[in-house]
N, C-alpha and C positions, 0 to 999 in steps of 0.2 A: 651210341645207342644205349638206352637204359636196359637193365635186366628185364623189366616188364615188356619192353618192345621186343627184345629177343625172344622172350617166352611166347608172346602172342604170334610172332612170325614163325617160330619153330612149330607151333601147334597147327599151322597152316600146311605143313609138309605132309606128304603121304606117310602112312604108318611105317613102311619099311625105312624111309629116310629119318624119321623121328627115332626109330630104334637104333639106327646106326649113329645118329648124332648122340643119343643117350649113352651108348656103349663108349663112344669116344670120349665123352665128358667124364663118365665114371672112371675110365682108365687113366685120366689125367690127374686123378685125386690119389695121394698116397694111400696105400692099402693098410699101412701100420697105424693103429691108433696110439697116440703118444701121451694122452693125458685125460683127466676127468672131462674136460670139455669136449673130447673127441668121442665120448661114449664108453671109455675104458671101464669105469665103475659099473655102468649098466651091463656091459658084456659080462664082467666078472659075476655080478649078481644072478644074471640068467644062467650062467654056467653052473653055479652053486645050486640054483633052484632045479636044474635038470639032473644034476648029480644026486640030489636028495630025493627026487621023485621023477624017475624017467617017463612016467605016464603023462607028464606035462608036455612032453615033446610032440612034435607033429612031423610027419613025412613031407618030402617036397610035393608029392602028389596031392596030399591033404591041403597044403597051403595053395597050390594052384587051384584046386576046386574052390577053396574059400574065396579066391580072387575071381572066380568065374572064368577060368581058362581051361 
């Protein structure tokens, strides 16, 4: 089955089953970033930006509101 077919079929699942599947998929990916291709440089850039100007940060509640949750 192709990734596109898996995606299409997964989107047909009820929300709670999609959430469970998403969580399982995310936990199957290593949490440690190991190189530039994994976003390490971007993470360091954002960390420096936040250190330089803490007002650029957002709370989790703000992020959820922006996402409409």
